[in-house]
N, C-alpha and C positions, 0 to 999 in steps of 0.2 A: 951123796953129791955135796960138793964144797961149793957151788955158786947156784945163783938163781940168774934169770935173764930178765932185764926190764927194757922195754920201748923207749926210747928216747926221738923228741924233737930236736935235730941240731941246729937245723937252720931251715930258712924257706924250702920247702919240699924235700926234706932230707930227713929221713928217719932211719936209726938203725936200733938192732937191740947189742945191749950191753950188758956183761956178766957183773956180777956185783958179789960180794963176800956174803956167804951163808951166815946169817946172826945167830946168837944161841936164842933159843926159845926161850920166849918171857915167861915168868912162872902163870901171870894171868891171861893167856892167849894161846892160840890153837896157830896149827900149820893149815894151810889150804894151798892145795894142789889146784890149778885153774884147768876148766874145761871149755868154757868158752867166754869170749870178751866182746864185746859189742862197739864198732867206731860209728862216731857222732858225725854224721854229715853235716852238721853247723858248728857249733863250737871246735870240735878238735877240727874241722876243714880250714876254718878261720887262721887255727893256730897254724896247721901244717904248710898254710901259703903264707905265712908273716902277717897276716892281716888283723891279727888280735894288738890289743894295747900292751907293750911288753912292762910298762910298768903297773898296770893292774894285778891284785892278787890273783893267782889261780884259781882261789874259790873262797868265798864267804864264811862257809860253814863246815864243808868235809875236811877232817886230821888227815885225810890220807893225799890231799893234793895241796902241799905247803908252798912258801915263796910265790915268785910271780910268773909271768908268763912271758920272761925272756928266756931265748936259747941259752943253754939245752935245758929240756925240760922232760918232765915224765908228764903225762896227763893220760885222761879216760877214765871213766865211772862207772863201768858197767861190767862188772866180772860174775860169774858163777863157776864155783868149783866143789870142791869136794875133800871134806875136814881129813887129816891124814895122820896128824898125832896131835897130842894135849888133849886136855878136857877141861872146859870152862864153863861152868853154870849148865845148863842143860845140854849143850852141845858138844857132841862126842865123834871120834872118828867114825868116816863114812857117813856122816852128814852131808845132806847137798844144800848150798848156803850161799847167799848173793852179798856181794861186798861193792861199795861204791870206791874203785880202786883203779889205779890206773893197769894201763896192759902189763901183765908180769906173768911168769911160768909159775910161781909159788910164792906165797907172801904168808906173813903171819898178820893175826887179827884179834882183839879182845871181842868178847861176845857183842858189847855194844855195837860193835863196827859191822858186826854180821846180822843179815836175816835168812833164818833158816824157812828151806822150802817146805810148802805143806806136799803129804802125799799125794802122788798124782801128777804135779806142778812139772811140765818137761823143763829142762833147763833152757831150752833154747825158747820156751817163752817168758822163762825169769829174765832172761836178760834184757827183755823191753821194760823191765820196772822203771828205771829211771824217766825214759820217754813217757811211759804211760802216768808215771806221776804228773810229769810235765803237763799232759794232756787235761789230766784233771784240775790242775791249777788253773789251766786257761779257760774249762768250763763254770769254775767257783767265780775267777774274775769277772768273764763275759755275764753271768748269769742267765743264762738263753733260758726262755719262756715257752711253753708248747702253743705252737700255732703261729711262732714268729719265720720272719725269712731272715736265714742266715747264709752269710755267705764265707767261706775261707779260701784266702790267698795263700798258695803254696801248700803242695802236697808232697812235702818230704815225709819222713817217717812220723815226724810228731804231728804235723798235718793229718797224714791219711789216721793215726790215731785219734784226733782231735774230730776227725768226721765220722769216725766209727762211734765215738761216745754221742755226738749230736745227734747221730743218727735216731739214738735210740730215745730222746727226748721231744720226738713228734714234734719238728718244726713244719710250718707248712709248706715250706721249700729249704733245701740243703743247696745250694750252688758253691761248686768248687773250680778254682783257676789254678794252673799249671802249666807251664811248656811245654810238658813230656807227656806223649800219649801213653806211654806206660802206668804213668800215677795217676791219669785222669782214668784210664780203665780201672784200677784197683781202685781208686775212690768210689767209681759206680757199686762197683762189688761190695763195697763196703755201708751203701746205703745212701749216697750222693743222688740228690735228685737229677742232677744234669750238671755236666763238667765241659769247661770252655780252655779255651787258649787264649793267654793273657795278650798276645802277640797279634789275634784275630782283628784285622782294620776294622769289619763289622760287629766286634766286641757287644757294642752297647745295644745294636740292635738285637742281636742274639740273647741279651739278656733280660731285654726289654718284657717278653712275653711273663715271664718270671716274676722281675721286680716291681713291673707297674710303674706309675708315676712316681710313687711315694717312698720308692729305693727299699734298700733292708734296713732291718731293725738293730741288727748286729753282724759286723763285719770283723773276721780275725785276720790280720796281718802275721804268715808263717813262713814267706818266702825265703827270708833270710836278705831281700833287695830292697834296698833303700827306696829307689824310685816307684815300689809297689805303694808305697803308701798313700800318694795322692790318688792312685786309682782306687784305693779302701775309701778315701774321703770321697770320691766321685759316686761312689756305689751305696754311700749311706745316707739314709733318708732323715728328716727333720726328727731331732733327739735322740738320735742312734748312737749306740756304744760301737768305738774301734778299738779293738784290744790288739795291742803290738806285743807278738810275742817274741818275733825276731830279734835276734843280737846282731847288730851289724858291725861290730867292733870298730875298726877306725875309719870305717866309711861312713859319710853324713848323709841325712838325708834334707832334700830343697824342699820345704813344703810350700803349698799354694795356700796358704791361711785368708784370703782375700774374701770377696764378695758372697758367696755360697757357703761357705764353710763358717763363717762368722754369724751368718743369719740362721744358719740351720742348727745352731746349738748342739753341736756333735759333741761326745765326750770322746777323748782318747785315753785309754787307760793301759800303763804300762804293767807287764805281767811276768813274774818270774819267778822260778819254782824254789829259788834258795829261802824266801820267806813265804808268811802267810797274810793275804789281806788282812788289815788290823780288824776291818768289821766281822771278819770271821774268828779271830783270834779266842772270842769267849768260849766257841764250842769247840772249833778245830784246833788242832794239833798236826806238826810234821807227820807223828808218828800214826797218828787218825789217818791222815792222807795217804803215806805209804801203804798201810795196812789194807785201804781202799783198791791203790793199784794193783795190789798182789791178787785180792779176789778178781780184780777185773783180768787180770794176765790167766787166770783160770778159765774165765767164762770166754775171753775174747781169741785164745790161742792166735797170738801173733806173731807167732811163729812162722805163719804163711806168709809174712813180709818179707822174709829172709831172701835174699833174690842171690847172694854170694856168698860161699863160704871158702877161706883162704886157711891153709895151713899157717901158724904163728910166724913164722920166721918168712912166710912171703908178706907180711904186712907190709913193705913198701910199694909193692903192685898193689893191695888194696887201695892205699892211698892214692895213686896212680890212675884206677879204675873211677874212683868217686870226683878226683881232680878234673880229669879229662874227659870222662863217659858218664855223667851222671845220670843220661837219658836211659840207661841200660839198668840201671841200680836201686834197690829201695834200702833194705837193710842190709849190711856187709857186716860178718863178723868172722873173729879170729878162732882157729881151734887149736887144741894143745892136747898133747899126748897122743 
């Protein structure tokens, strides 16, 4: 094989596979043939739509995401593949591995850039590793307590995984909000107490029996919609925490910080998976958090959330589906080979 194929974001709502030269194998790396890659309906969709700040670095940590978010660029960070050549450390041909790598048919990687999959873990479960790590980060930053009243706004994949983990923390109530019935039904199956349409005209009345007069203890804003922040503030009670896990790209949020917010001592917490909360850094590392996410992939079997599989050459259709018909999709993956 003389070329590999890599997916490029060329312009707003335009992606294409481009051939790239097959480079010489490095002495300290292995070749990986991609089996599955997952599309992020958050960051990737912002890039696809041209809504990401083009001057921003593609990633602050991952070596596979170089340059900025300006077109054209390769992007993506959830690949599962099989090692086909080379030996490095304990990694051998035939091993299944995860890599934070853009969508690409084949790639080489050093051992430190690969996560070997434990025996018995389905590649379709492993492809959720970045989103599971993000969900773990949200729980670490929000610090939910047993018996609290928790609300999650947004039930995309990260929201659903966050709901699944929160349900294991024994909250008093776990309420979720999302515009799409499919996501609300899935959240209930994962352990949510009740699910609501945020556009319902009587939303406050629907949620009142669950939240009472004192509101929620903890609210997660994971919808990707800046306007949802004001709803999050409305649902939060005195001294509550509001964790902002959404990345809005170039969209701005007009917050109502008058009256009730000021008097309620509500805390707004930014949460992003590239770093660790400073107060956790004495005991936690990114490697430890990632290992936990890998264990959770084995326990939760998140492949149940895959709603669509597209052959990789049909990536353009996959992005159109997520962009134009998000109500029909949960996790969309590309398949190779």
